[in-house]
N, C-alpha and C positions, 0 to 999 in steps of 0.2 A: 504494500500500500504506500502511495506516494502523495505528499502534499504538493500544492501548486506553487508555493512560495519558496524562494531560495536565492542563493548567490553563488557564483563561481567565477574564478579567474584562471587564466592560463597564459604562460609565457613560453615562447620558442625562439631559439637562436639558430641562425644559419648564415654562413658566409659574411659575417660582420653586420648582420641586421638582426633586430630584436622585434618580434611581434607580440603585443600584449592584447588579450581579449578579455572583456568583462561581460558577464551575463547576470541580469537581474530578472526574477520571475515573480509575478503576483497572480492573483486569481483572475480567471476569465472563463467564460462558458466554452469557448473554442480556443484554438491555437492562434495567437495574434503576435507576430514578430515585427519589431521595429529595429532598424539597423542604422548605426551612425558610424561612418568610415571616413578616413582621410582620402584624398584624391587618388593616392597610389594604390589603395585597396578597393576603391569603388567598383572596378570591373568584376570583383569577385563576390558581389552581394548575393547573387543568385546561388552561388556555391554555398555561402553561409546559410541561407534560408533552407536549402535542401538538406544540409547536414543537421540543422536543428529539427526539421520536420521528421527526420529519420529516428531521432532519439528522444523527442519531447512530444507528448500527446496533447496536452492542454495547458493553458495559461497565457498570460501576456508577457512575452519575453522581450526585454530590451538588451540589445547587443551593441557594444561599442568596441572599437579596435584602434590601436595606435601602433605606429612603426617608428623605430629609431635605428640610425645607422652609425657605425663607428666612424669617427673623424680622425684619421691618422695622417702622418706626413706622407705615407706611401699613397694615400688616396687623394691628397690635395696638394696643390703647388705647381711649380713649373714642370713641364714635361721635357726632360733633358734631350731625349731623342728628337722631339719635335723642334726644339731650339736649334740643334745641330742641322736638321734638315732646312730650317728657315735661313740660317747663316749661309749654308751651301747655295741655297737658291739666290740669295742676295749677291753673293760673290760672283756667281755665274752671270747674273744680269749685269753686274758692274763690269765684268770682263768683256761682255758683248758690247756694252756701251762704249768702252774704251777703244775696242777694236774698230768700232764704226765711226767714232768721232775724234778719237785721240785724246779726249778728256778723261781724267781719272776721278770718278765720283766718290764722294765720301759716304761710307755706310755708318749710319747713326742708329741709336737705340730706338727712336721712333719708327725707323724703317722696319726694324725687327718686330716691333710690337704690332705692326700691321699684318703680320703673318698669322692666319687663324689657328685656333686650337693649340696655343702654346702652353696653356694651363689645364690641369685636370681639376674638375669640380669635386668638392667633398661630398656632395649629395647626389652622386650618380645613382640612377635607379638600378636595383639588382635585377637579375634575370627573372622572367616570369615564373619559371619552374621553381626556382629557389624561394621566391616570395610566396607563391601559392602553397608550397610545402610547409613553410613556416606558419602560414595562416591556418592551415588545416591542423597542424600539430597543436598550436595554441588553442584553437577552438575545441579540439577534442579534450584537452585537459580541462578547459573551462566547463564543458558539458559534464565531464565526470564529477567535477566539484559541485556543480549545480545539482545534479541528480543525487549525489551523496547526501547533500544537505536536505533535499526534498524527501529522501528516504528516511532520514533521521526524524524529521518533523512528522512524516506520515506514520512512523512507528509510535511516536508519542501520541498522536491524534487517535490512532487505533486503540491505544490503551485507555484514553479518556472516554471514547465511545463505548468500549467494553464495560467500563465502570458504570457509566450511565445506564447501559442496558441491564446490568445487574441490579441497579437501583429500581429500574422499571419492573423487573421480576418481583422484587420485594413488595412493591406497591400492588402488583397484580395478585400476589398471594393474599394480601389483606382484602382485596376486592372479592376474591373467591370465598373468603371467610364470611363476608357480608352478603353474599349472593342469596342465601336462603331468606335472610331478613328482607331483602329487596323483593323477593318473590311473595312473601307474606304481605308486605305493605301494598304491593300492586294488586294482590288478590283481594285484599280488604277494599281497595278503591273500586275494583271490578264489581264486587258484590253490592257496594253502596250505589254504584252507577246503575247496575241492573235493577236494583230495587226501585230506584227513582224512575227508571224508564217504564217499569211495570205499573207503577202508581200513576204515571202520566198517560197510561193507555197507548203507548206507542205501537206502531205497526210491527208485527212479528218479524218481518224481513229486516227492518231497521234495527230491531233488537238483536238479531243474529249478527248483523254487521258490527254493531257496537261491541258485542261480546267477543267477536273474533279479534277486533283491534286491541281491546284491552288485554285479552289473553296473550297476544303476541308481545305485549309490553311487560308481561309478568316475569320474564327471566332475562338475565344478562349472560347466561351460560355460553351461548354461541359467540358472543363478542369476546368473552374471556378466552375461549378456545382458539379463536382466530388470532387474537393478540399473542398468545403463547406460541402459535405457529410462526407468526411473523418474527418473533424474537429468535426462534431457532434459525430461521433463514438469515436473520441479521448476523448471528454468530458465524454462520458459514461464509457469508460475504466478507466479514472481517478477516477470516482466515485465508481467503483466496488472495492470490497475487494478481497484479494487473490493474486495469481500470474498473473499479467497482463502485465509483461514486454514484452513477446513475441508478444502479440497482439498489444501493443502500437508500438513496433518496426516495425511491418508489416505495420501499418497505416502510419508511418512516411516514410517508403520506397515508399508507394503509393503516398503520398503527394509530395515527391521529384520528382517522375515521372511526375505528372501533371504539376508542376512548370517548369520542364525542357521542357516539350512540349510547354507550353506558350512561353517560351523564344525562342524556335526554330521557332515559327510561325510569328515572327515579328522582324523588325529592329528598331522599334520605341524606341528612347532613354529612354523616361520616363518609358515605360514598362520594358525595359531591367534593369533599375535601381531597379524597384520594384521586379523583378524576382531575382536579386542578393540578395536583402535584405531578401526575403522569403527563399532563399536557406540557408543563414546564420542562420536564426532562426531554420530551420529544422535540420541543421547539429548540432547546439548547443543542440537541444532537443534529437537528436540521441545519442550524447555523454553522456548526463545525464541519459538516459534510461538504459545505460549499468550498472548503479549502482543499478537498481531495481531488486528485487528477482523475 
């Protein structure tokens, strides 16, 4: 079981470049990925989204990446080979001019600086293969960290849900103890109602309908049995791996329905208090399930 909230970071180095990826995840009904990248990594946004979709099922994921390059003397400064080539070019041109005109031109620094590509830049872009490999490695580490945190939070959340389910069983046991009292109370109301209907001289068909309605309200046994069954399925879902949030949420909706029906069938104060307590537990569980993937 996995939570939808978490954080992960990954760093990868290759050929003098360092790529850092950060991932932040919060709750969302579906998978929603937002990516923020520097210009040098922008061409790989689709690659990032694909890798995230392969390993994250739900949640709003914010991905940011940065790239840093080593700045060493070997990477920045004059290119000695290019300078030698430039000087040879200038001397050759000077010799040709002397041969043609007899004048001996002077070669100055500004002439040399006009030769292109005399200096190497410190921020030269690395090769595509190197950059993409570093990005993938950093992203994989970040996803591992993100999912590890989501797994830890999911385990804690599963424990909390299990504790609340156990509390719900305790309340259900108390409801079962009160069930005979509920039946007697409802039967007394049924008899009083039937006596009133007979006194009023109501139509026999209407009398039968009223009796059937009140008789149906005389027991909460079915609701208790269904709630117990839902709790068993709830335990099974908690024990299962994978994406169980939708299944658990459905079971909680059904539990809420059964508890509501119990409350509607009686005016007994003790049972009403138990129903309110069960509703509170179920509502808390439904809020927590929203954090599950």
